[in-house]
N, C-alpha and C positions, 0 to 999 in steps of 0.2 A: 844489554840487555835483552838482546833480540836471540839469545841463549835460551832464558826463561821463560820467552812467551809462550801462548799453546799453540802446538802445530795444526797445521791446516791444511787440508789437500783438497785443494781445488783441480787438480792433473786426475785423479780416478774417474774413469770412466764406468764404473760400479752403480749399482744400487743401493740405497741407505740401507745396512743391517735391517732396520725396524721396520721399513717398508715389505719386507719378505715373507711370503704367505704362509711358513711349516705349519701350522696348525691347520690349515684347507688342504695342504699335501697329502698329511697325516690320515686327516677323515677320506680323502679318495682312494690313497692309500688302502686303509683299512676296510673301505669298501669293494675293493677289486680283490684285493687278497682271500679276504675273508668265504670268498664267494667262490667253493670249490671247482664250479665250471666254468676259472677263469685261471684254471693253469697254465694255458697255452702260453699264457703274458709271460714266464721264464724259460718258452724255448726260442727254439730262432723262430723269426718272424717272415711274414713277405716279404717279398723285395721291395714293393712300393711301402711300407708299412703296417703299423695295425690298422686294421678296419675302422671300429669305431670312431677313432680318429679322422680319419679322412672324412669320414661322416660328418664330424661334428667341426671339424676345419672349416668341412665346404658349407656349413648352415653359416656359421660365424661370418666370414668373409663376405658370403652373398651379402647377408644382412650391413654389413659395413661398408662395403665399399658401391659406388654407382657405377654398378657394372651389371651384366646380364648375370643370371644364375650360374655358382662355379660347381661342376660336377664332380665328385670323388675322382673321377679319371684324372684330371688337369693337378691332383696332388700326389706329393711323392714325400713322404716322413724323412727329416734327415735328422742328423747329430747338431743341429745346428748351424747359423749362416755360414762360420770360418770352415767346418769341417765341410759341409756341402759346395763351397767354393774351390775346392781341392777337387771335390766328387765331379762337379759341371769339368773342370780343364780336363780331369783325366778321360773324360767320355767326349768332350766336342771341343775339343783341340786337338793339334799335332805342334808340336813343338819347332817344326822346319815351316809345314807349309803355311800356318796360322803367322800373320803377319808380325803382328804388333797388340799388347794389350792397353786400352785407350782409356787412364785413368784420368776422369773430373778431380780436378785437384782447386784446392785445397782438397788430400785425398785420407781417407782410412788410411794412415801409412803401415800397422800391421800387416796390411791385406798384400803387400809390394813383396814379403817373404812368402806368402802362398802363390804367387805368380813364377816369385823365382825358383819355389821346387819344381813346379811344372814346366822349365826349362827356358823361362821369359827372361833372365836375367839382359841387360841390355837392351831392351826391347818395350820395356814401359816405359809409355810417353805419356806426358802431362797435357789436359786440355783444363785452359782456364776456364773458371766461371764469372756471372757477373749476376745482380741483381734476381735475375728471370733463369739463370742454371747455367747451363753447359752454353760454353760459345763453341754452335755451331759452324761457324764462318770458320773459325778457326779450325776444329775437325775435319771440317769437310775438305780443304784445301790440306790437309797431313795425310786424309784419306787418298789423297788421289795422287799424292806424292809416293805414298806408299806401294798404290797398285803398279804405276809406272816402273816403281824399283822391281817389283815381284815379276812383274811380265819378264821386264829385261832380263830378270835372272832366269828365266825358265818356269817358276815357282807356279806350276799350274793345278796339281793335282795333289794330295796327302803323299809324305813321305813315309813315314814313320807308320801309320794308324789305317791301315786298309778299310775296304769298304765294310759295314755290319751292317743289319737290315733296322738295329734299333740304335745308329745313332750317324750324326751329319757333324761335320767339320768343317768348324766355321771359319773364316780369312781371318777375320776381326774380333776381338771382344773389346766392350765400352764397360768399365765398372762405374757406378754411380751411387748413391744415396740418396735419391732423388726429393725424400721429405724429410724437415729434422735434420741436413743433411752433418754427418761427424765428420770433419770439426764445424764446419762452417752455421749450421743451423737451416741453412736456406732452403726453400722450396722450389721446385724446379717448375714453374709455369706451364699451363695446358698447352699452350700453343708450342712450346720448346719439346717438349713431352711429344707431341704426335711429329712435328718435323727431325727430333731425331730417330724416331721409328723408319719414318723414310729413306733418312738416310743411312740406317743398319739395314732396311733392306733391298736399298740400291748397292751397297758395297758387300754385304753378306757377311755384317755384322749379328754379334750375339751381343745384345744389352741384359749385363746380371746388375739387377738391382738388389740393393740390399733394404730391402722394405721393412724395417725393425722397430723402429720411433713413431710408426704412422698412429698407433689410437695413442701413443704420449699425446693429446693434445690438448690447448684449452685457450682462451683470447690471451690475445695481446695487451688488453687494456685491462689493469689493475681494478678498475671498476666494475667492470663485471664478476659477480658473482658465479662462483662455478657451478653452482646448483643450476643456474637461469642458463646455461649453455647447450645449444645440442653437440655435444660428442661421440655421440654413439653411429656418427656418419664422417666417411672421411670425405674432404671437401672436393678431392680430384682421385680422377680415377688413376690407377698405377700405368706403369709402362707397359704393364704385360696385358693390362685391359686395354690398353689402345691398340697393343698389335693383334688382338683379337679380335678390334672392332672397327679400325681404321680402314675406308677405302674399299671396304668389303670383306676386311679380314687379313691373315696372314696369307704370304705370296707362296709357301710351302705348307706340309706338313710340320712341321719343328717349327717352325715361327722364328722371330728372328731377339724375343724377349721371355727371361724367364725370372720372376719373384723371388729372392733367398728371403725368408722369415724365419723367425725365430722367436722362443718364448724368454731367454735370456732377458731381457728387459722387463717382462712383466709375470714374469714366476719368478725366474730366479735364476742365474748362469748355472748353476749345478746340475738343473737337471736335462743340460745337455740334449735340449729336444728341437727341431723346428722341423721345417716344411720349404718345399719349394711348387710354384705355382708356374705352368704354362702348356703349352699344345700337350692333346695326349701323348701326341707320339712323341713329344719331348720328355714328358714326366714317365711315362716307361723308360724310354733310352735312360734317364738316370737313372732310376731305380735300378737296370742291368749294371751296374757301375760295378768292377770285379770285387769290391769290398761289401757290396750289399749283397750280388750274387752270391758271395762264399756264406756270408752268414746271416742274410735277413737283412733287412733297414736297422740301422742304429738305434739305439734309447727306445726298446721296444717296451720292455717295464715302465720306464716314466712315461710312454706315451701313452699308458692305459690310464696311469695319474692323469694327466693332463685330458685327457677324455673324458673322465668322469666329471673335472673341473669344469669345464665346456656343457658337457650333459644337463648337471644339477644349477648353473650358472652362477657358481660360486667364482668362476674366473672373471666373467666379464664384471659379475659385483665388486670383484678386487681392484680392477681396472677403473670404474667409474668410482667407486665412494672411498679408495685407501691412495691409486696411484694419481689419477688426475689431479684433485686437491691436493694433494700434498705437493706434487712436481709445480703446481700452478702456485700454488704459496712461494715453494723456493726460487721461483723462476722470476718473481717480479720482487722479492726484497732483494735480488743480486741485482736487478734490473733498476730496481730504485737507488740503491748504493751505487751501478755505475753510474748511473743520470748525476749522481751528487756529488759523485767524488774524480770522476775518470775524464766525462764528457767535458768538464769546465777545463780542463788540461789538454782538448784535443782530440781524445780518443774518439772513436764511433766503433759501431754495430751493426749489422744489416740487418738486426733483428728489432732495430729502432722503429721502423716505418711499417710493422707486417702485421694485420688483423688477427692473426691466427697463429699461435706459438706454440713450439714443444720439442718433442727431444729431452737431450741431457746437456747439451753445450749452447754455449754464447761465445762469438769471436769477434775478438777486440782487433782494430788498426788502430796502431796508436800514431802518435804523431811523427814528423821528422826533428832531430833525428835519432829519435829515440830506437834502440836493437833491443829485439826480443829477448834475444839470446841473453844479450849484459843484463836484461829485467830479469829474466829466470833466473839468473845467477844471481845476483844481489838477492831476491827473493828467499833462495834458501838460504843465507843468512838471517831473515827474519822469520825462519820455523815456517815459511810462505811453498805449497807445493805445486807448481805451474807448469807448463809445457810451451816453449817459445813456438811459432809458425812455423820457421822450417822443417821442423820435426815432422810436419805432414806433406811435405815435397814429395815427387814420386821418384825414387829409387834410380839412378841409372841416367836422370833426367836433370842434374843437377844446374845445369849450365841456362836453363830457360828462365832469364828475368822475370818473366812473368808468373812464373809460380814457385819462387823460392820463398816469399810470406817471412821478409826479414825483419818486416815491423809490424808482426802479427803474435797473437794470443788464443791459447783457447782456455775458458772459464768452464769446468762441471758443476753444474748448481745441484746432484742428483747424491753425490756421496759422501760429502761432509755433513756434521750435523748440523741444522737448520739457523742454531744460535750465532753459528761462528762465518757464514757466509757474509754478511757485512764488512766483519772484521778484516776479513780476507781481500774484501777488495779494497779497504784503508790501506792496509798496509800495501797491496799493489799501487796507488795512487801517491803516495809516499814515494816510491822508489820512481814510478814515472816520472816524477816532478824534479828528484834531485837528479835522474841523467837528462831531463832535458833544461837544469841549472847545476851542472855539476861544481861551479865555481863556489855554490851554498848549499851544498851536502853538510849535515850535521855527521858528529858522531853516532857509533852504533850508539853509547850512552842516554843521547838525547831526542834517540826517534823510536821508543819503546811506548 
C-alpha cells in the first residue's frame, strides 16, 4: 500500500510556492522599468552593487539588529549566499597559506563543494556544537595544532595570492549558521559569539556567518499568537556586529567576521540576490572580486526590484504578515506531531526547550539502536522523503565520531503542503517504531 500513499517531502529546504510574492515583485518591476530614468538597471552595475538597494538594506538591517547604525559602505550586493561564499574564498583565502576550513557540524553540506572548488579538499574540519552553539574548546585546541603544523612547515606568507591593497588573506576560515542553523535549528548564544570572535582574532580566522534565516522567527510556545509577538527585532547581535563592537572593535581594518545574507528565503530563491556586511575595507575588497570587477555586482536588475520592495515596505509586510504567520503555524503543527508521535519513542530535538523558534528545520535525534540511514531508506518505501544526519557531516572528516550523526535526521516544515506535515511525522514514527522492534514489523499492506 506504500506505493499508493500521497508523497510527502520533508527534505526539500525550499519555501512553499504559495508563500512566494510574485505579484509584489511584478509591481516593483513595473515601477522600476516604467520609469525612463531607471535605464541604468539594464546596464553593468557598480562593483559594490545597486546604490538604492545598499541604502535600503542599511536602514532595514539597522532597524532589525541590536547594533550601531549600519552605513551602506559596510555592504556589498551579492548573487546570494552560496555565490558570495565562493567570492569570499576567491578574494580572502589562499589554498596553500589558508590552513583549514572549520565547519560547525552538523553543517550545511552543500557548502562543502564550494570550499572544495576553492582548493580545500581534505582540509575541511568538523567542529561539534552543543545547545549553546559551537564547541570553542574543541575549536581552539584544533586551531592551536593547525598553527603548530603550519609553523613547522614554514607556511608563514600567502603562496599563490600576492598582497593587494583591497584584500587580506586569512589563515583560517570558520563557517557557521549561527541563528536557526541549517540543519540543527540551534541558536549560538551571545557568550559563544563573543568568545568565537576573540578566538578568530587570536588565530587570524575569518568567520563566515550565513545569516539567512534571522527574520523568520516566532515564539516557540504554541499558545503565543503570532500578532502578539515582537518579531521586528533580532534577539541577538550577529557575529559581524560583535566583531564591530567587542573590546573596542576590530583589531585591523578588515575585521574577522562577515555576514552572508540572502533574499532567497524571504523573497524567493529565483531572485538570486543577497548582501554581505563586514568592515568597510572588507566590503570594498569583496566588491573587487574578479567577477564583480569585470561585470559589476551580480543581480543588478533584480536588486532594483528588491530595493523598491524595501522602499515601499512591501517586503517588510510580506515577512511580517505572510511568512512569519505561515511558518509559525507550520512549525507548531510539526512540533505537536513530534511530541505526540516521536517523543514517546525516545526521539529528542534541540528545539524543545527554546523560547524563540525560526528558520526552516527541525533536527531529530533517534533513540538507540535506530540508524537514521535505515529510517531514510524505509521512508522512501512509504512515499516519505527525508534526509538522514550523516548527509550533514563535513566532507573529508568522516572519521570524526562526534560529527557523524548516525542517529539524527533533519525535517523541513517550509516546503510541503501544511496539511501533510502531521501525516509525514506519523509515517516517520511508524518506521522508527519498526526499527526499534524489528521482530514486530508489519507487512507493507498493514502499515498504510
